[in-house]
N, C-alpha and C positions, 0 to 999 in steps of 0.2 A: 504494500500500500504506500502511495506517495503522500507524504505529509506536507502541509502548507502552513507556514508561520502566519499567525493572525496578527493584524495590526489594528490599532485604534484609529480608524480612518478619520473620525471627527476631530481627534486631537491633531492629526497631521494636517488636516485642512485648516483648522483654526490657526496653526502655527505658520502656515504658508504666507509668504510675502504677498501683499495686495497689488492689484494693477497700478494703483497710484504710486506705489513704491518704485515701480519700474519707470513710470513716467517722470518721477522726480529724479531718478538716476540719469535718465536721458538729459534732462534740463540742467541739473545741478552738478553732474560729474562729467558728462561727455561733451555736451555743447559748450560748457564753460571753457573747455580746452580748445575746441576747434573753431567756434564761431567768433572769429576775430578778423577785422579788416586786413591785417597784415598777412593772414593766411588765405582769405577768400577773395580779396579784391585783386584779381589778376586780369591782365589784358594781353592777349596773344601769347600766352605761355601757360605752363602747367601750374597747378597748386604746388607750393613748396613741399618737397619730400621730407626734409629734416626739420623737426621741431624740438626745441629743448624741453626738458622735463617740466619747466615752469611755464610752458606754453607760448614760446616765442620762436620766430624763424631763426634757424641757426646762423650766427654771424658769418660773414664771408672770411674774415680773418681768423686763422686758427688760434691766434693769441687771445681771442675773445671767447673761445669755445668753453662751455661749461664742462665740469668734470666727467659727466656721463659720456660725452663724445670723445674727449681725450682718452679715457680709459677704453672705450670701444675700439679705437684705432690701434691701441697697444696690444689687444688680446687677439690671438689667432681664432678664438671662438666667435668673435664679433666683428672683426675688421671688415668683412665683406658686407656688413649691414650699412656701412657708411662709405658711399662713393660721392664725396661732396661736390665733385665737378658736374654731376648730372642730377636732374630731376627725373623720376621714374614714372612712366605712364601707368604702371600698375598701381602705384601709390595714389596718383591723381584720380584714377578710375575708382578706387576704393573710397576716397573721400567724396567723390561725386555720388556714389552709392549711399554713403552715410547721410548726406544731406537729403537724399531722397527718402530714406527711412525717417529722418526727422520730420519731413513734411507728412509722410504717410501716417505717422502717429499723432501729430499735433494739428495738422491742417494749416499751419502758418506758411503762407505762400512765399515769404522771403527765403525760406529754406528750399522751396522748389526753384526759385530763381537761381540760387547757387548751384543746385543740381543741374539745371539747364545750362548754366555757364560752363560747368564741367563737361557736360555731354557735348557741347559745341566744340570745345577744345579737343575732345576725343575724336570727333569726326575730322578735325584738322590734322590729327595724328595719323590718319589713314595714309597708307603708302601705295596708292595706285594698285598695281597688279601684285604687290608684294606684301599684302596684309596690313600691318600697322607697325609704326615705329614703337620702340620700347623705352628709349631714353631721349632726353633733350638736354643739351649743354646749358647749364644754369646761367652762364654769362652770355654766350653768343646766340643762344636759342636755336642752335643747329640740331637737327635730328640725327640719330644714329643712321648709318647708311648701309650696313651689311646685313641683309635679310637672312643670310645663312646662319647668323649667330642668334637669331630670335627663337626662343623656345615656345613650344605649343602651350605651355602653362602661362607664360607671359601674355600671349595673345588672348588666351581665355580670360584672364583678369582685365585685359583691355576692354572686354565686353561687359564687365560687371557694371560699370557706371552707365554705359549706354543702355544696358538691359533694364536697370532700375528706372531710368528716365522713360523708356518706352512702356514699361509696366504701368507707370503712373499716368502717362499722357496718351498712349496709343498713337504717338506721332509716327505717321507712315514713312516720312523721309528718314527718320532714325531707324525704323524697322528694316528698310532696304539696305542701309549701311550695316546693320547687324547681320543680315543675310550674306552680304558680301564677305565679311570677315569670317563668319562661320563656315561658309563654303570654301574659303581659302584654307582654313585650318584642316578641313577634312580632305581637300584635294592634295595638299602639299605634305601633310604629316601622317595621314592614314596609310599604313603599309598593309595592304590586303594580304600579301604573301606571308608576312610575319605575324599578322593578326593583331596589330595594336597601333596606337598613335605613337609615333616616334618623338623623341625629345627635340631634336633639330630636324630640319627638312629631310624627308626620307631618302632623297637621292644622295645625300652626303655619305661618303665611305666611312669617315671617322664619326660614327654616331652610335656608340656602344651602349649607352644607358637606356634601360627600359624602366621608365619611371611611372609609378602609380599615379602621380599627380598630373602627368600628361593626359591621362584618361579621366580621372576623377574630377578634375577642375573644369572640364568642359561641362559636366553636369552641374556641379556645385556653383561655379562662378556666374553662370548665366542661364543655362538651359532649363533648369527646374523652375526658375523664376519667370522666364519669358514664355515658355511653351503654352501654358494655359491661356495666355492672353492673345496668342496668335490666331489669325483667321485661317480657315481652310483654303487651299490644300496644304499650306505651309506647316500648319500644326501637325498634320499626319506625317510629313517628311521628318520633322524634328522628333516625333515620337519614335519613328523607326531608327533614327540616329541614336536616341537615348537607349533603346533596347540593345543596339550593337555595342555601345560602350559598356553598358551594365554587364553584358555577357563576357566582354573582355576582362573586366574587373574580377569576375568570379572565376573564370577559367585560367587566367594568367597569374593572378596575384594572391588568391586565397589559399591559406594553409589550413587544411582540415585538422591537423594535429594540434595546432596552437589556437585555432579559432579566431585568427585575425589575419590581416593582410600584410604581405611583404611590401616595403616601400620601394624596393628596387629588385628587379628580376633579371640582372645582367649575367650572373654566374652563381655557382653554388655557395660561395662565401658571402654573397650579398644577402642570401636568405638565412639570416641569423638574427638572434635577439640583439637589440642594442644598435643595429645598423640604421643608416639614414632612413627616415620616414617610417620606420617600423616602431610604432608607438601607439599608445591608446588613442591619441587624437586622430591620426590618419585612419586607423581601423574603425573606430566608432563613427567617424564622419562618413566613411565609405558605406558602412552598414545603414546609417540613417538615410543617406542619399538613396541607396538601393530600395529601402523601404518606401520612401516618397515616390520614387520612380514606379514602384509596384502599384502604389495607390493611384497614380496618374494614369497608368496604362491598364489598370484593372487586372494586374498580373499577380495572382495569388502566390505563385511560386516565389517570386521575389520577396513578397511580404513574409512568407513563412520561412524563407532562408534567413532574412535579416533580423527579424524581431527577437528570436531567442538568443542570437549571438550578441546583440546589443546588451541584453540582460546579463550575459556572462561577463562581458567586458566591464560593465558597471560594478559587478561583484568583485572582480579582480582589482579594479582601479580605486575602489573606495577605501579610504583610510579612516577607520573608526575613531582613532585617537583624537583627531582634531576636526573631523567632519569635512575632509577635503579629498580631492582626487590626486592620485599619483600621475606621474608623467609617462612611465613605460616600465617594462622589465629591462634590466641591463643584460649584458652578455652572459652573466652568471645566473640569470633568472631571478635576481633580487629586484625589489621595487625601487625605482628612482623616484624619490618623494619630492624633488624640486617641482616648482609650479611654473609652467609656461602658459601665458594667458590664453592663447587660442585653444590649447588642449583642454583646459578647464571649461572654456566656453562650449566646445564640441560635446564634451561629456554631459554638461548640463542640458544642452539642447536635445541630445539623444534621450536622456531621462525624461525630459519634458514631453517629448513626442510619445513615449510609452505611458506617461502619466495621464494622458488624455482619456485613455480607456482603463487606466489602473492607477488611481491616486495613491496607492501604497508606495509609489516611487518617490513620494515626498519624504519618505524616511531618509533618503539621500539628499534630496533637493533642499529641504529646509536647512540643512547644515552646509551644503556646498554653496548655496546662495549667500548664506551668512558669511562664509569665508570670502566669497567674491566681494561683498560689500565692505567687510571689515578689514581685509588684508590686501586684496588685489587692487582695490580702488584707491587712487590718490585723491582724497577729498579736498586737499588744499588747492591743488592746481588743476585737477581733473584728469580724466582718462585712467587707463589700467596699466599697471606695471607689466613690463614684458616678462621678466623672470623674478620669481621670489624664491629665496633659499628655503627649502622645506624644513630644515632643522631650526631655523631662527624666525621664520615668517617675515624676513626683511627683504626689501628689493635688492637685486644684484646690480650694482652700480654701472657695470660696463655694458648693460643692455638699455639703451635709451628707450623712451616710451614711443617715439615716432622715428622711423627710419625707412629704408627702402623695402623692407618686408613687413613692417608693422605700421599701419596707420589706424584705420577706424572700422574696417569691415566687421571683424569678429565682435568687437565691443558693441556696435550698434545692432547687429543681427541678434546677438545674445539678448539685448534689451527688448527687441521686438518679440522674440520667442517668449521671454519671461512675462511680458505684458499680456500677450494673448493667452498663454497657458494658465497664468494666474487668474485671468477672467474665467476660464473654464473651470478651474478647481474651486473657485469661489461662487460658481454658478451665477455669474454676472454677464451681462452683455458688454460688448466693447465696440469702440468706433475707430475706423480708419478712414483716410482721406485719399481721394483720387481726382486727378485733373482731366476729366473726360471731355473729349471734343463734342461739339453740337450734334454731329451725325450719329453719335453712339449713345446719346443720353437715354434712349429707350432700353439699352442693355445694362443699365446700372445694377439691376437686380441679379445679373449674372456675374458680377464682380466677386472675386474671392480674396481672402486675406493671405497675401504673400504665397507661400508654398502649400497652404492649408486649404481646407474647405470649411464652410460654415453656412448656417442659415441666415439669410438677410432679413432683419426685422424692419429696417426703415432706411430710406434714402432721402437726404435733405440737400437741396441745392443752396449753397451758402454764397453764391454770387459768381459773376464772371471774373476770370483771371486775366487782367489786362495785358500782362507780359507774355502771354501765349497768343498765337495767331490763328488758331483753329476754332475760335468760339468756345474755348475750354471753360468749364465751370468747376468750382471747388465743391466736390460732392462728398458729403459726410455719410458714410455707410455704416450702419450699426448691425453687428452680427451677434449671433448666439450659437450655441451647440458646435463649438470648434471641433473638427475631427480631421 
């Protein structure tokens, strides 16, 4: 007989953070850091990639650099995070996305204006027949020129900001730019003979790495968000592409023995504990993405594959002592208890997805959310620490809070997930905002909350958005029954 531990669900629900806690986190911790003219008032250039821990653009002179950037350049673990001569398209795209989330949650059109500004610069970064540029010199504003050095992951994240702007506005000119880059990625990087998306363009001989993120981040960075908003027949083509990538993830990277995904599948030694991208974050993210793909495609096999494996990872990663998540197993099979912000976010989000139909997962979430708010969040200056020492619960100084691999994507998405799922567990309705054009206003009741589904309770038109040109109005959509 299988025994099941009983939980006092009412106590768990009562202890859970409220939707307004997540809205306050958005305003008081995240936007406090990012919503500043020196960061957002750009013209013919990208948003700045490097922001100091106290929330200012990194000075040009190294003599004026704060300690976190000085230390980052000294350490072999972090030196690649700071390439001060260039601003990164992926960082710009993620901040574009973040201001889209801010509008989606608050309805404040000034955030949508920043999202639009970012999206227009992303379209300027398109490189004709060669996809999209990935860096821009911070002084001369010149773009990178060698398309052979652009990774499929970087191009996917270039679509994150464009994807969010399209999701909110249904702007068809942006939609076709998205199609252009998506088709480029699949035409240039999908190697049908080898059966996966390559890291660099597939025709290059020196292209040894087989990276999980080359596949996964096509789904995560833009396809899961955009596909439900696409018209037919485009939506069906994207669904077919999503199925192809999901099958690659399962057949090429999944370890039945360990119950998680290898980060790299280049040779036998790369398939080992403690190697690059083999951690709780990449694995649980892959599982929850597969679960959401299964829901979108009505593919029960994907759902049944992913759901129990998420549960297993949550059990392995949870540290009872302080109510936090671990980072990974090291090469000796021991828990690495240090805290990397995005891994904690992915584990929370996976547990939140399962909690929609099983609130007992708040036995983890009530504690891991508290750890996020109490330890991971810099309440003085805003945003989330990149790395926290698991033994001391103190930030690791050589990891700045904003660099070319960390901006705002995970912290803002984590907040949106927290807001929606808190509404679900508290049995409350929640509202999100969309900038829908005039010709689609009759379809407002078909809108869905981000990657989820829900019942639409009410739609309110809060007025025309003058800064958009398609007769867009600011629609407040109230949902219930998130699933």
